[in-house]
C-alpha positions in Angstrom: 85.2 52.0 167.9 87.9 54.0 167.3 91.0 52.7 169.4 93.1 56.3 170.2 95.7 55.6 172.3 95.1 58.3 174.8 92.7 57.0 176.9 89.5 58.9 178.6 89.7 59.7 182.7 86.3 58.2 184.8 84.4 61.0 186.1 83.9 58.2 189.1 87.6 58.7 189.4 88.4 62.4 189.4 88.8 62.6 193.3 87.9 66.3 194.8 92.3 65.8 195.2 92.6 65.4 191.8 90.1 67.8 190.7 91.9 70.3 192.4 95.4 69.7 190.3 93.6 70.4 187.5 93.0 73.5 189.0 95.3 76.2 187.7 97.4 78.0 190.5 98.0 81.7 189.9 100.7 81.6 188.3 100.0 79.1 185.9 98.2 80.4 182.5 97.0 76.9 180.9 94.1 75.8 181.5 93.3 71.9 181.6 91.1 70.5 179.4 90.5 66.7 179.4 88.0 64.3 178.2 86.1 62.1 181.1 83.9 59.1 180.5 81.6 57.7 182.7 79.7 54.5 181.8 80.2 55.3 178.2 79.1 59.0 178.5 81.8 61.0 177.7 82.0 65.2 178.5 84.9 67.9 178.6 86.2 69.7 181.4 88.1 72.8 181.8 89.9 73.8 185.0 88.0 70.4 186.6 84.9 72.0 185.5 82.0 70.6 182.8 82.7 72.8 179.9 79.9 72.9 177.8 80.5 74.3 174.3 78.5 77.4 173.1 80.7 77.2 169.9 80.6 79.2 166.1 83.6 79.5 163.7 84.2 83.0 163.7 85.2 84.9 160.0 86.2 88.4 160.4 86.8 88.5 164.3 83.5 89.6 165.6 84.1 88.1 168.7 81.9 90.5 170.8 78.4 89.7 168.9 79.1 85.8 169.8 80.0 87.1 173.2 76.6 88.9 173.6 74.7 86.5 171.9 75.8 83.7 174.4 78.7 81.9 173.0 81.3 81.0 175.2 84.0 79.2 172.7 85.3 79.6 168.4 86.9 77.9 166.5 89.9 78.7 163.7 90.9 77.9 160.2 94.6 79.1 161.0 97.3 80.0 163.1 99.5 82.3 161.8 97.0 82.9 158.2 94.5 84.4 160.4 92.6 87.8 159.7 94.7 88.7 162.9 97.9 87.5 164.6 97.1 84.5 166.9 97.9 85.4 170.1 96.0 88.7 169.6 92.8 86.9 168.8 93.3 84.6 171.9 93.8 87.8 174.5 91.0 89.3 172.9 89.0 86.1 173.3 90.2 85.6 177.3 89.3 89.1 177.8 85.9 88.5 176.7 85.2 85.1 178.8 85.4 82.6 175.1 87.6 79.5 174.6 89.5 78.7 170.8 89.7 75.8 169.4 92.5 76.6 167.6 93.2 75.2 164.2 97.1 74.7 163.1 97.6 74.8 159.1 98.4 71.6 156.9 99.0 71.1 153.8 96.2 69.4 151.5 96.7 67.0 149.1 94.3 68.7 147.0 96.8 72.0 146.8 99.5 70.0 145.5 101.2 68.7 148.6 103.0 65.7 148.8 103.2 63.6 151.5 105.7 61.3 150.3 108.0 63.9 150.6 109.6 63.7 154.1 111.6 66.8 153.5 108.4 68.3 153.0 106.4 66.6 156.0 109.4 67.3 158.0 109.0 71.0 157.4 105.6 71.1 158.4 106.2 69.3 161.3 108.7 72.0 162.7 106.6 74.9 161.8 103.6 73.4 163.3 105.7 72.5 166.8 106.5 76.1 166.7 103.2 77.3 166.5 102.0 74.5 169.3 104.9 75.6 171.8 104.1 79.6 171.0 100.6 79.8 172.1 100.1 76.1 174.1 100.1 78.1 177.5 97.4 80.6 176.7 94.4 80.3 179.1 91.9 81.0 176.4 93.0 77.6 174.5 90.2 74.4 174.3 91.5 72.5 171.8 93.7 71.7 168.9 92.7 71.4 164.9 95.4 69.4 163.4 94.4 71.1 159.8 90.5 71.1 158.0 89.4 69.1 156.3 92.5 66.9 155.2 90.6 64.2 153.7 88.9 66.2 151.3 90.0 64.4 147.8 93.2 63.0 149.3 94.5 59.7 147.9 97.6 59.5 150.2 96.7 58.1 153.5 100.5 59.0 154.7 98.2 62.3 155.9 97.1 60.8 158.7 100.7 59.3 159.5 102.0 63.3 159.8 98.7 63.8 161.8 99.4 61.4 164.1 103.3 62.8 164.5 101.8 65.9 165.2 98.9 64.5 167.4 102.2 62.9 169.7 104.2 65.3 169.6 101.1 68.0 170.9 100.8 65.6 174.0 104.7 65.7 174.4 104.8 69.2 175.4 101.2 70.3 175.6 99.5 67.9 178.4 96.5 70.6 179.1 94.5 70.5 175.8 93.2 67.3 173.5 93.6 67.1 169.8 91.9 66.2 167.1 91.6 66.7 163.4 88.5 67.6 161.6 86.7 65.5 158.4 84.6 66.8 155.6 81.5 64.7 155.8 81.1 61.4 157.3 84.0 59.7 154.9 84.6 56.1 156.1 87.9 56.1 154.1 89.0 58.6 156.2 88.1 57.2 159.2 89.7 53.9 158.8 93.2 55.5 157.6 92.6 57.5 161.1 91.9 54.1 162.7 95.3 52.7 161.5 97.5 55.6 161.8 96.5 58.6 164.0 95.9 56.4 167.0 97.1 59.5 169.1 94.3 61.9 168.7 92.1 62.7 171.4 88.9 62.2 169.3 87.4 63.4 166.1 85.3 66.2 164.3 82.8 65.5 161.9 81.7 68.7 159.4 78.6 67.7 158.1 75.4 70.3 156.7 72.2 68.8 155.8 73.8 64.6 156.2 74.3 66.3 159.9 70.6 64.5 160.8 72.4 61.2 159.8 75.2 61.2 161.8 73.8 59.0 165.0 72.9 56.6 161.9 76.4 56.4 160.4 78.1 56.3 164.4 75.9 52.9 165.1 76.5 50.8 161.5 80.6 51.1 162.7 79.9 50.8 166.0 81.7 54.0 166.8 81.3 55.0 170.5 84.0 57.5 171.1 83.5 61.4 171.8 83.5 63.3 169.0 82.6 67.2 167.9 80.7 68.6 165.3 83.0 71.4 163.9 81.5 72.8 161.1 77.3 72.7 160.5 74.5 74.9 159.9 72.8 75.5 156.2 72.4 72.8 154.1 75.1 72.3 151.5 75.1 73.8 147.9 76.2 70.0 146.9 72.7 68.8 148.8 70.1 70.9 147.0 68.1 70.6 143.7 69.4 72.6 140.9 68.1 74.0 137.4 68.2 72.2 134.3 71.3 74.8 133.1 73.0 73.5 136.4 72.5 76.1 139.5 72.0 75.2 142.7 68.8 76.2 144.4 69.5 78.5 147.8 67.3 78.3 151.1 66.0 81.6 152.2 67.5 82.3 155.3 63.7 81.5 157.1 64.9 77.9 155.2 68.3 78.1 156.6 67.1 79.0 159.9 65.0 76.6 160.4 67.9 73.6 159.0 69.8 75.5 161.7 67.4 74.4 164.4 66.4 71.1 162.8 70.4 69.9 163.5 70.6 70.8 166.7 67.2 69.3 167.9 67.6 66.3 166.3 71.5 65.6 166.5 73.4 67.8 168.9 70.8 68.1 172.0 70.0 64.3 171.8 73.4 62.9 172.0 75.9 65.6 174.1 76.6 62.5 175.8 79.1 61.5 172.9 79.3 65.0 170.7 80.8 67.1 173.5 81.4 70.0 171.2 80.2 71.9 168.3 81.1 74.9 166.5 78.0 76.3 164.1 79.1 77.8 160.6 79.5 80.4 160.0 79.2 83.1 162.5 80.5 85.3 159.7 79.9 86.0 156.1 81.9 84.3 152.4 81.4 83.8 148.7 80.7 80.0 148.2 78.2 79.3 145.4 76.5 83.0 146.7 77.3 85.3 149.0 74.6 84.4 151.6 74.8 80.6 151.3 76.7 80.1 154.4 77.2 83.2 156.7 75.0 84.0 159.5 75.9 87.6 158.6 75.7 89.8 155.3 78.8 91.3 154.2 77.1 95.1 155.0 77.0 93.9 159.0 73.1 92.6 159.5 72.4 89.5 161.6 69.9 86.4 159.8 67.7 84.4 161.7 70.3 81.6 162.1 71.3 84.2 164.4 68.2 84.1 166.2 68.1 80.3 166.2 71.4 80.4 168.0 70.7 82.7 170.5 67.9 80.5 171.9 69.8 77.4 172.0 72.3 79.4 173.9 70.0 81.3 176.2 66.4 79.5 176.4 65.4 82.4 174.8 64.9 84.6 171.8 67.2 87.9 171.4 64.5 90.9 172.1 64.3 91.8 168.4 63.9 89.2 166.1 64.9 88.9 162.7 62.1 89.0 160.0 60.7 86.3 158.1 60.9 85.8 154.3 59.5 83.6 152.0 60.8 81.9 148.7 61.1 84.7 145.4 58.7 84.6 142.9 59.8 85.2 139.2 57.3 85.9 136.7 54.8 84.2 138.9 57.2 80.9 139.0 59.6 79.5 141.6 63.3 78.3 141.3 62.4 75.2 141.1 60.2 75.7 138.3 63.5 76.4 136.0 62.9 80.3 135.2 63.4 81.5 131.7 63.1 85.0 130.6 63.6 86.3 127.2 66.4 89.3 126.7 64.9 92.7 127.5 61.5 91.7 128.2 60.1 93.0 131.5 59.0 90.7 134.2 57.4 91.1 137.8 59.3 89.8 140.7 57.7 89.5 144.5 58.4 88.4 148.0 56.5 87.9 151.2 57.6 88.9 154.8 56.8 88.5 158.0 57.8 91.2 160.7 57.5 90.0 164.2 58.1 93.3 166.4 56.1 95.1 163.3 59.1 97.3 162.5 59.3 99.1 159.8 61.1 97.3 157.0 63.2 98.1 153.8 63.9 96.4 150.8 67.2 96.0 148.4 67.0 94.2 144.9 69.8 93.1 143.2 71.0 90.6 139.6 74.1 89.1 139.8 75.4 86.6 136.9 75.7 82.7 138.6 79.0 82.6 139.9 81.4 80.3 137.6 83.8 79.8 140.2 85.1 76.0 140.5 86.3 76.1 143.3 85.4 73.6 146.6 86.1 72.8 150.3 85.5 76.7 150.5 88.0 77.7 149.4 88.6 81.6 148.3 85.8 82.4 145.5 85.2 85.7 143.2 82.3 87.5 144.2 80.2 88.0 140.9 79.3 91.6 140.7 76.0 93.3 140.7 74.2 93.9 137.2 73.1 97.4 137.7 69.7 99.3 135.7 67.9 96.1 135.4 65.5 96.4 138.2 63.1 99.7 137.6 63.3 100.9 141.6 65.6 98.2 143.6 64.3 99.3 147.3 60.6 98.6 146.2 58.3 95.4 147.8 57.8 94.0 144.1 59.8 95.0 141.2 59.7 94.6 137.6 63.3 93.3 136.3 64.4 93.7 132.8 65.8 90.7 131.5 69.7 91.1 130.5 70.8 91.1 126.8 73.2 88.9 127.3 72.1 85.3 126.9 73.0 82.8 130.0 72.5 82.4 133.8 71.9 84.6 136.5 70.1 85.3 140.0 68.4 87.9 141.6 68.7 88.6 145.1 66.4 90.3 147.9 67.5 91.6 151.1 65.2 92.6 154.0 66.0 94.9 156.6 64.4 95.7 159.8 66.6 99.1 160.9 68.1 96.7 164.0 70.5 95.3 162.5 68.7 92.4 161.4 68.3 90.9 157.9 66.4 88.3 156.0 67.6 87.3 152.0 66.5 84.9 149.9 67.1 84.7 145.6 66.5 82.9 142.7 68.0 81.6 139.8 66.8 82.6 136.2 68.4 81.9 133.2 68.2 84.4 129.8 67.6 83.1 126.1 
């Protein structure tokens, strides 16, 4: 158990008069958010009423689609450094009936910030305070995140002294919104540092992928009985999969990813809702990280993948009217990714894939080859996208293709995208090495 300084209000103690006090007046802007406890079970209240987060981490600012699919909240990774000014983002969210867990920028040690430097720490504190003061009364605001994955490669525990100072400051100037910080994985070192140094946090937020299924076991071993959020979850991480002999991680198909989204929700998030009181699925958008398709629930061209179908069902209790195609792994030269596919330069090979279209929509294909990413960035930092190599595929729109292996020796990846004409798409890829 983490002995956070801020106690939780017993649900039974919320009399009608107390609940009425939590509801903002007509003139008020901020809507009070609170964590309440009843016999060891926790619940999030917003405006005095239970609030069940149907959340996603949003990229590319696609808020309308989130609302259309039944989502009611999203998280950010920045205030001032986001793709859209926070005021405009909060206003748009409020107009759509969405709430926002706003992430306050906080420097990371792995990026060179020195938490032994009192001047730098004080400057960061004042910048953070200014952000809190600016947005604390917005009605769309739900919670504050102090930084993102500050534990990633951290060595100096003073980072959590700085987190605690900010959490204390927030409680002094903003009594309406709970405060957390997010942890990459289940990090015992970080949890111990937080337990000792950051007692002003209201709760902890975990970010796990395939390992999410083990979170209840981890928490039980640590006698952790506090409420928590899961603020990133979804695909199997690129560090959690098998690799080829040349070190290329083997990515799941969009259908395999969708299955992992469902498993994560059904095994961890739904059964433990009295402790896991909020979650944000990753990623309602698209990004390059190892590949252009690894973590995004959308393609870069805007189509929705099968993971969106899963979230639609979770949030609404029914499937969307038009379903996304399901896809099997690619076969290249009659081999699969884990067979370690070696091709010879200049020779031609066949690749194919099996597709199931639930609505019998006419489907189209797009195949492409890219060099394997050599990016060394970690923790979700920006990566360059390897360019498409033209001229290697005889017909890039065929169901089965003939691929001529590149002339240059090295690691590559073959991608296929399957479109149903209704803004849905499936995808798969397979790594190969040219000798």
